[in-house]
Residue, then its C-alpha position, 0 to 999 in steps of 0.5 A: m927485720t923479723t916479721t911473722f905472718l899470722k894471716k897472709a892474703s891469698k889474693t891481691p887487688e892486681t889479680e882482679t883488674a885484668s878482666a875489666q880492661k877488655v870490657v872497658g876498651e870496647m865500651l870506650e871505642a863504641i862511645n867515642a864512635d857513637g857519642e850520646k847514642a852509645v851512652l844512652a844504650y849502655a845506660k839502658q842495658l846496664d842500669g835499666w835507665d831510659n829517662e832524661v840524663v841531665l837533671s833539670r833545676a825543677e827535678i833537683d828541687r823536687r827530689s831534694a824536697e824528699v830529703p828529711d831535714t835531719v839528713k840535710k843537716d848532716i850533709d850540710f855539716a859534712i860539706k862545710q868540713v870538706s870545703n873548709f879543709a879544701i879552702a885551707q889547702r887552696n890558701s897554701l898555694k901561693e903565686f909568686s915572682t922572683e928575680l933569678h938574675p938581674g933583669v930576669i923575672a920569673g913567677q908562678r900563677v895558680v889557676p883552676v881547671n875550667v871543667a871538672g867531672c865528679y863521679a859518685p858510685a850508686g851500687r849497693y849503697a847511696h855513696i853520699a860522701s863521695a858526692y860532696m868530696g869531689v864537688a865541694t873540693a872542686k868548687a873550693a879550688g875555683v872550678s867554674t863548671v862542675v859536672a857530677c854523675s851517679g847512676p840510678f839507684r837500684g833501678g830507679p832515679m839517683h838516690p835523693y840524698l846523693l842528689y842533694a849532696f851533689d847540688k848542695a856542694g855546688a855541682d853545675v850540671i848533674m847527670t843520671l849516669g853510672g859506670v864507664q858510660a858516665i866517665a866517658a860522657m864527662a871526658y867527651g863533654l857529651f850532653t853538656g858540650k863541656p869536656a872535663d879537664v879532670i875527672v875524679g871520684p871512686g868506683n868499681k874496677y870498670v870505672a877505675e879502668a875507664k879513668r886509667a884508659l882516658y888518662g892523658k885526654v883528661g887528668i884524674d885523681v888517682f889510679a884507684g883500686p879497692s879500698e884498703v885499711a892498715v892498722i899499726a898497733d902496739d900492746s897499748a891498743d884496744a883489740a876490740i877497737v882495732a878489730s872493729d876498724l878492720v871490719g869497718q873498711a872490709e865491708h867496702g867490697h869483696e876485694s878490700p884488703a885489711w891489714l894489721f901490723t903489730t908488735s904484740p902477738a897477744l893483740a894479734k891473736e885477739v884481733m883475729k878472734r874478734v874479726p870473724e865474730l864482728i863480720d858474722a854480726l853484720p847485715p847480710t850485704a855487709r857480711d858477705a863483702a867483709g867476709s870475703a875481703w877478710r878471708d881473701y885479702g886480710e893479713v896480720i903481721v907481727c914485727d919486733t919493733r916499731e921501726e919494723m912496723a913503720a917500714i912494713s907499713d911504708h912498703y904496703a903504702s895503704e890507702h887508709l892508715e890508722v895508728h893505735a900506739r904510743d908516741l903518736d908524734w913519732w909515727l907522724a914524723n916517721l911514716t911516709c907512705y899512706g893515703s891518709l893518716f889517722l893518729g890515735e884511737e879517737t879517730t878512725v877511717a870512717y870519720g875521714d870517709k864521711a865528715s872530718g874534713p880531709n878528702h876520702v878519695l885516696p891512692t890504693k895499690g901502693a900508689a901512696k908511695y908517689s901520690g897523695g889523695l884528692s885535694v884542691h891541688k888536683f883541680m889547680k894548675t901551677l903555671t910558670w911565666q917569665r919576662m926579662t930586660r934586654e940587658a938580661a937577654r944578653d946574658i941568657g942569650e949567650v948561654t942559650a946559644r952555646i948550650s943549644r949548639l952543644e946539643g946540636m939544635e942550631a935553630h934554637a941557637r939562632t933565636a938567641d943570635d937574632r935577639l943579640a944582633k937586634y939588641f946589641p948591634g955590632q957587639d961580639f958574643l961567644k955563641g958557640q960553633p954553628v951546627s953544620v950537620 
């Protein structure tokens, strides 16, 4: 394989995560000890929020009235797209039963978790899409209680657009809390009395670290890092569109990687020329974020063949992966590691981020090698069950007794022995040699 770096990153997302661990550990320890009191103190200290945490129905309605009808229409459309895709995913999960051996019936139930926590960041922007990506998907899964959290927006209450999105998507409880304190409050059931079984949603490195630290006590969607985009492009690609899409994701933050894999040196050079020009034309906040991201994390790699591009793409396992190349079916069949795949120039990551339907909460930092993104599956449990006749218990019991004794587990074996003795008195069975040590 021959690959040439025309631009190589000077940093990786992993270099920036260690600093968050100490801060988050101290905060979680304090919240675990002092509960709501500690959460309120952090909300005041970090976000300047000293008001009610749980929003009342009257307050939700009052703030939602501030949302223009045109904005409501767009949010409603996007929620419907996300909900319909999530419902289709839910319908792909099947309950079943099957006879594995005469008289041995086993099966699977598909059951939603009871409580889900859905987080949407506040920060520099109103992350409207993050609100409905989590809540609408949880509701499509059948979760009975969805607790939604986002922080104050620029020192004031939660942004009304984000609040409307939470509510319209079906959140049962909405709390004005951001950051680590929000994740901990949902995990411990503070202010609601309902600890979350699963917590989902994007956030900064402190939110990501809080979810990682609490994983095990609660389920989470993904071990999230900064947003990533990779573009695969051959010589049929439009350099202007490719450059636009790279910049479109780099504006997520200072640590957001943007990668180009191509078989065309000419395209690579044209994209590298255009990206800084597009960044310079952005508003100040986006320009600062995208400029740092491209400078420190951007990469451009030239490969000899499409097979090499596919291999390097699977190695990077990017969160978002666009393909601007011929024979899109080949790429769909051969690419295996990505959070979400965008095939052809006509689609772009921004569509997936906002309104096309598949969820935008996706694995980063290589996690796409073993995990997909947020879906109804994250809110569902596949539970197994079994039952058998006494005749079936004869066959299973003998084998169980013998294997248990081979493993040195005499008490296990005797649970089989006792059933064989009860159901088939006076009969002899080959149950293995009893364990004597």
